[in-house]
C-alpha positions as a printed NumPy array, in Angstrom:
array([[ 87.551, 148.05 ,  71.273],
       [ 89.234, 144.64 ,  69.711],
       [ 87.593, 141.792,  68.878],
       [ 88.853, 138.401,  70.673],
       [ 86.578, 136.112,  68.303],
       [ 85.515, 135.972,  65.097],
       [ 82.152, 134.173,  63.577],
       [ 82.116, 135.241,  60.093],
       [ 78.934, 135.332,  57.98 ],
       [ 78.185, 136.368,  54.454],
       [ 75.396, 138.435,  53.674],
       [ 72.821, 138.247,  50.933],
       [ 70.554, 140.604,  49.33 ],
       [ 70.763, 143.093,  52.171],
       [ 68.237, 145.542,  52.442],
       [ 69.669, 149.317,  51.734],
       [ 69.409, 151.482,  55.221],
       [ 71.067, 154.241,  55.62 ],
       [ 72.408, 154.981,  59.303],
       [ 69.435, 157.325,  60.134],
       [ 67.291, 154.363,  59.429],
       [ 69.297, 151.726,  60.82 ],
       [ 69.452, 153.687,  63.99 ],
       [ 66.082, 154.013,  64.321],
       [ 65.081, 150.485,  63.788],
       [ 67.985, 149.602,  66.149],
       [ 66.091, 151.861,  68.719],
       [ 63.061, 149.904,  68.396],
       [ 64.852, 146.53 ,  69.864],
       [ 66.818, 148.55 ,  72.383],
       [ 67.864, 146.539,  75.472],
       [ 65.367, 146.774,  78.471],
       [ 65.812, 145.519,  82.015],
       [ 64.56 , 142.23 ,  82.464],
       [ 60.994, 141.813,  84.017],
       [ 60.542, 140.062,  87.348],
       [ 59.525, 136.668,  85.372],
       [ 61.939, 137.137,  82.128],
       [ 64.222, 134.43 ,  82.421],
       [ 66.185, 136.545,  79.56 ],
       [ 66.137, 139.44 ,  77.016],
       [ 68.229, 140.55 ,  74.168],
       [ 68.57 , 143.794,  73.054],
       [ 70.735, 146.642,  71.32 ],
       [ 72.931, 148.943,  73.768],
       [ 75.192, 151.59 ,  72.882],
       [ 78.857, 150.222,  71.524],
       [ 80.222, 152.729,  74.208],
       [ 78.461, 151.772,  76.804],
       [ 77.945, 154.637,  79.139],
       [ 80.445, 156.994,  77.446],
       [ 77.952, 157.122,  74.475],
       [ 74.245, 156.387,  73.714],
       [ 74.35 , 156.012,  70.015],
       [ 73.348, 152.334,  69.039],
       [ 75.441, 152.411,  65.575],
       [ 78.745, 153.93 ,  64.712],
       [ 79.425, 153.577,  60.858],
       [ 82.856, 154.575,  59.937],
       [ 84.145, 154.127,  55.769],
       [ 81.596, 151.308,  55.273],
       [ 82.341, 149.739,  58.428],
       [ 79.06 , 149.499,  61.209],
       [ 79.579, 148.516,  64.799],
       [ 76.628, 147.621,  66.88 ],
       [ 76.533, 145.801,  70.075],
       [ 73.873, 143.451,  71.554],
       [ 73.255, 142.849,  75.503],
       [ 72.332, 139.694,  76.488],
       [ 70.7  , 139.521,  79.767],
       [ 70.081, 135.854,  81.517],
       [ 68.922, 135.204,  85.31 ],
       [ 70.852, 132.59 ,  86.915],
       [ 68.927, 130.058,  88.626],
       [ 71.2  , 127.175,  89.614],
       [ 69.609, 123.822,  89.197],
       [ 70.983, 122.582,  92.503],
       [ 69.004, 125.222,  94.323],
       [ 65.842, 124.326,  91.968],
       [ 66.103, 120.466,  93.064],
       [ 66.736, 121.576,  96.696],
       [ 63.457, 123.752,  97.241],
       [ 61.395, 121.242,  94.775],
       [ 62.405, 118.636,  97.226],
       [ 61.679, 120.373, 100.472],
       [ 58.413, 121.448,  99.121],
       [ 57.432, 117.997,  98.074],
       [ 58.525, 116.357, 101.387],
       [ 56.336, 119.052, 103.226],
       [ 53.283, 118.258, 100.891],
       [ 53.727, 114.594, 101.144],
       [ 53.957, 114.298, 105.164],
       [ 50.627, 116.742, 105.163],
       [ 48.715, 114.513, 102.99 ],
       [ 50.262, 111.316, 103.827],
       [ 50.624, 110.345, 100.268],
       [ 53.703, 110.317,  97.46 ],
       [ 53.157, 112.992,  94.877],
       [ 52.694, 111.927,  91.506],
       [ 55.539, 112.833,  88.623],
       [ 53.127, 115.768,  87.052],
       [ 52.561, 117.025,  90.467],
       [ 56.393, 117.235,  90.839],
       [ 56.617, 118.729,  87.214],
       [ 54.233, 121.218,  88.278],
       [ 55.789, 122.232,  91.691],
       [ 58.877, 122.71 ,  89.833],
       [ 57.18 , 125.217,  87.551],
       [ 56.091, 127.023,  90.607],
       [ 59.49 , 126.872,  92.564],
       [ 61.236, 128.597,  89.245],
       [ 58.59 , 131.32 ,  89.241],
       [ 59.007, 132.28 ,  92.782],
       [ 62.72 , 131.757,  92.401],
       [ 63.445, 133.81 ,  89.184],
       [ 62.74 , 137.268,  90.496],
       [ 65.216, 136.687,  93.049],
       [ 68.01 , 135.708,  90.748],
       [ 71.297, 137.129,  89.591],
       [ 71.389, 138.67 ,  86.322],
       [ 74.477, 137.87 ,  83.961],
       [ 74.823, 140.183,  81.313],
       [ 76.957, 139.52 ,  78.245],
       [ 78.013, 142.036,  75.355],
       [ 77.409, 140.978,  71.581],
       [ 79.654, 142.961,  69.348],
       [ 78.787, 142.925,  65.395],
       [ 81.012, 144.156,  62.783],
       [ 78.801, 144.528,  59.423],
       [ 81.218, 145.147,  56.685],
       [ 78.961, 147.149,  53.919],
       [ 81.339, 146.884,  51.297],
       [ 82.029, 143.365,  51.665],
       [ 78.76 , 142.193,  52.441],
       [ 80.093, 140.518,  55.409],
       [ 79.039, 140.346,  58.749],
       [ 81.332, 139.019,  61.821],
       [ 80.086, 138.507,  65.423],
       [ 82.352, 138.638,  68.498],
       [ 81.45 , 136.205,  71.092],
       [ 82.768, 132.599,  71.766],
       [ 80.159, 130.362,  70.71 ],
       [ 78.085, 129.885,  67.559],
       [ 75.014, 129.832,  69.399],
       [ 75.418, 133.186,  70.667],
       [ 76.629, 134.43 ,  67.362],
       [ 73.097, 133.414,  65.681],
       [ 71.235, 134.953,  68.856],
       [ 72.815, 138.11 ,  68.021],
       [ 71.648, 137.825,  64.077],
       [ 68.31 , 136.777,  64.881],
       [ 67.945, 140.269,  66.95 ],
       [ 69.334, 142.101,  63.696],
       [ 66.721, 139.96 ,  61.572],
       [ 63.982, 140.849,  64.021],
       [ 65.519, 144.686,  63.695],
       [ 65.938, 144.685,  59.926],
       [ 62.289, 142.467,  59.446],
       [ 64.918, 140.297,  57.303],
       [ 68.23 , 139.099,  56.969],
       [ 69.445, 136.383,  55.141],
       [ 73.05 , 135.343,  55.989],
       [ 75.19 , 131.912,  55.532],
       [ 78.071, 131.003,  57.45 ],
       [ 80.984, 132.26 ,  55.397],
       [ 82.733, 129.227,  53.474],
       [ 86.034, 128.178,  51.581],
       [ 86.613, 126.224,  48.224],
       [ 89.158, 124.595,  50.242],
       [ 87.747, 123.3  ,  53.847],
       [ 90.182, 124.592,  56.568],
       [ 90.715, 121.207,  57.79 ],
       [ 92.315, 119.832,  54.523],
       [ 94.527, 123.364,  54.156],
       [ 95.28 , 123.214,  57.591],
       [ 96.793, 119.584,  57.527],
       [ 98.476, 120.36 ,  54.6  ],
       [100.294, 123.414,  55.993],
       [101.25 , 121.149,  58.677],
       [102.218, 118.268,  56.848],
       [104.45 , 120.102,  54.   ],
       [105.719, 123.486,  55.059],
       [106.646, 124.381,  51.343],
       [102.625, 124.482,  50.758],
       [102.222, 127.629,  53.047],
       [101.713, 130.774,  51.708],
       [104.932, 133.58 ,  51.989],
       [102.843, 135.695,  54.408],
       [101.541, 132.511,  56.741],
       [103.092, 131.968,  59.943],
       [101.92 , 128.579,  61.69 ],
       [101.83 , 129.083,  65.607],
       [102.349, 126.543,  68.515],
       [ 98.748, 125.413,  69.348],
       [ 96.989, 122.384,  67.419],
       [ 93.889, 120.382,  67.625],
       [ 94.362, 117.078,  65.517],
       [ 91.45 , 114.393,  65.132],
       [ 91.28 , 111.15 ,  63.941],
       [ 88.614, 109.507,  61.801],
       [ 87.691, 106.921,  64.449],
       [ 87.127, 107.069,  67.643],
       [ 91.192, 107.577,  68.517],
       [ 90.052, 110.716,  70.65 ],
       [ 91.569, 114.248,  70.022],
       [ 95.344, 115.575,  70.622],
       [ 95.852, 118.905,  71.329],
       [ 98.98 , 120.716,  71.757],
       [ 99.965, 124.031,  73.07 ],
       [103.598, 126.154,  73.262],
       [104.873, 123.089,  70.72 ],
       [107.248, 122.925,  67.79 ],
       [104.417, 122.036,  65.059],
       [107.154, 121.144,  62.599],
       [108.469, 118.752,  65.008],
       [108.952, 114.897,  64.102],
       [106.087, 113.966,  66.706],
       [103.997, 116.114,  64.719],
       [104.338, 114.711,  61.42 ],
       [104.049, 111.15 ,  63.007],
       [100.616, 111.761,  64.027],
       [ 99.563, 113.642,  60.507],
       [100.832, 110.338,  59.195],
       [ 98.634, 107.919,  61.162],
       [ 95.858, 109.963,  59.038],
       [ 94.834, 112.694,  61.778],
       [ 93.7  , 115.918,  60.628],
       [ 94.257, 119.337,  61.955],
       [ 90.629, 120.626,  63.343],
       [ 92.402, 123.547,  65.029],
       [ 95.415, 125.63 ,  64.113],
       [ 97.25 , 128.543,  65.469],
       [ 98.23 , 130.897,  62.389],
       [ 99.541, 134.468,  61.779],
       [ 99.311, 136.56 ,  58.982],
       [102.448, 138.057,  58.974],
       [102.356, 141.581,  60.822],
       [ 98.689, 141.88 ,  60.98 ],
       [ 96.79 , 139.421,  62.8  ],
       [ 97.069, 136.081,  64.626],
       [ 94.385, 133.475,  65.392],
       [ 93.185, 130.048,  66.11 ],
       [ 91.778, 129.06 ,  62.785],
       [ 88.568, 126.486,  63.488],
       [ 87.923, 123.813,  61.102],
       [ 83.978, 125.54 ,  60.718],
       [ 86.182, 128.835,  59.669],
       [ 85.947, 130.723,  62.982],
       [ 88.33 , 132.457,  64.084],
       [ 89.482, 132.565,  67.93 ],
       [ 92.134, 134.307,  70.126],
       [ 92.766, 137.031,  67.747],
       [ 95.632, 139.285,  68.531],
       [ 96.435, 142.124,  66.392],
       [ 99.772, 143.411,  65.141],
       [101.922, 145.308,  67.145],
       [102.092, 148.173,  64.511],
       [ 98.117, 148.441,  64.402],
       [ 97.793, 148.864,  68.236],
       [100.686, 151.113,  68.389],
       [ 98.6  , 153.429,  65.827],
       [ 95.342, 153.136,  67.492],
       [ 97.457, 154.255,  70.774],
       [ 99.22 , 157.243,  69.236],
       [ 95.93 , 158.56 ,  67.666],
       [ 94.786, 161.872,  69.49 ],
       [ 91.499, 161.155,  70.391],
       [ 91.597, 164.382,  73.413],
       [ 90.38 , 161.624,  75.972],
       [ 87.039, 161.535,  74.069],
       [ 85.757, 157.545,  74.969],
       [ 83.708, 157.663,  72.181],
       [ 86.545, 159.018,  69.54 ],
       [ 88.801, 156.333,  70.949],
       [ 86.005, 153.72 ,  70.182],
       [ 85.663, 154.74 ,  66.559],
       [ 89.432, 155.192,  66.261],
       [ 90.004, 151.812,  67.373],
       [ 87.1  , 150.095,  65.471],
       [ 88.034, 151.384,  62.107],
       [ 91.663, 150.557,  62.327],
       [ 90.504, 146.878,  63.844],
       [ 87.704, 146.554,  60.844],
       [ 90.237, 147.428,  58.463],
       [ 92.563, 144.978,  59.347],
       [ 89.888, 142.054,  59.721],
       [ 88.573, 142.909,  56.285],
       [ 92.02 , 142.639,  54.892],
       [ 92.902, 139.446,  56.88 ],
       [ 89.691, 137.691,  55.742],
       [ 90.403, 138.527,  52.252],
       [ 93.501, 136.877,  52.673],
       [ 92.857, 133.945,  54.454],
       [ 90.052, 133.539,  51.902],
       [ 92.48 , 133.231,  49.713],
       [ 94.962, 131.021,  51.113],
       [ 91.732, 128.803,  51.245],
       [ 91.107, 128.967,  47.439],
       [ 88.51 , 131.505,  47.414],
       [ 85.166, 131.376,  48.819],
       [ 82.743, 128.9  ,  47.951],
       [ 79.579, 129.409,  46.518],
       [ 79.998, 133.186,  46.337],
       [ 78.997, 133.192,  42.453],
       [ 75.977, 131.417,  42.872],
       [ 75.193, 133.585,  45.893]])
């Protein structure tokens, strides 16, 4: 139970639900197998997988939920080939070319026939809900998938007002400043070895990994007006990640001391207890790290107004 990516959201005017009431609400939107004609479906699943059946783990003000996304994979090339084969048979039989609208209808028919036989891809999307901070973090690669999980939570609760977490200082501006002026870096900020630099015009994007970001070459790029849109950073001893210009955190890696603490915990080989131990340690580290990151970026934007 260690997140690898984090899309962060500020929760506004959240409904007060205790754990039992929330568990009941989640059960109403629980994951079910895809029906024969369903292209995709999203529902709540036990975070512990087969080891447990509870849909909610709540510990020390931190909630863990898992959405299961199921999607049938129907390659477009397969559909095109089937449509072309069917169209050729019809045209040969009737001695005429099919009209555009007929081909569209034929494609819909082919998809309907193939869909029940398509493979199903399953993806788990974990949600961390920090009730003390009023913040939600979604563990997935893309913003679109995070929004899907939030839509499911919105349907579960009846309403959910969230906005992407934002800082007073734009991450791009701060990351660029940290690269250009080492003296501007907070004492506990360690620059990593990965960066993405964007130009204001159409000069493309420079991506670099495993390089010295304090090198003369990097400073030359910055002097041309390029700005950092991604930067690998570390909060000393706690957490390392790649910070994106929209405040998304990717490639999360937790400090060795934290992982060692989790490994040394006595869980009696109980998978659910292991999950909860890892989760609460991770959630506490994430909460503290997000607080520190916002301090680096001048505080949270719009918090007082919200």
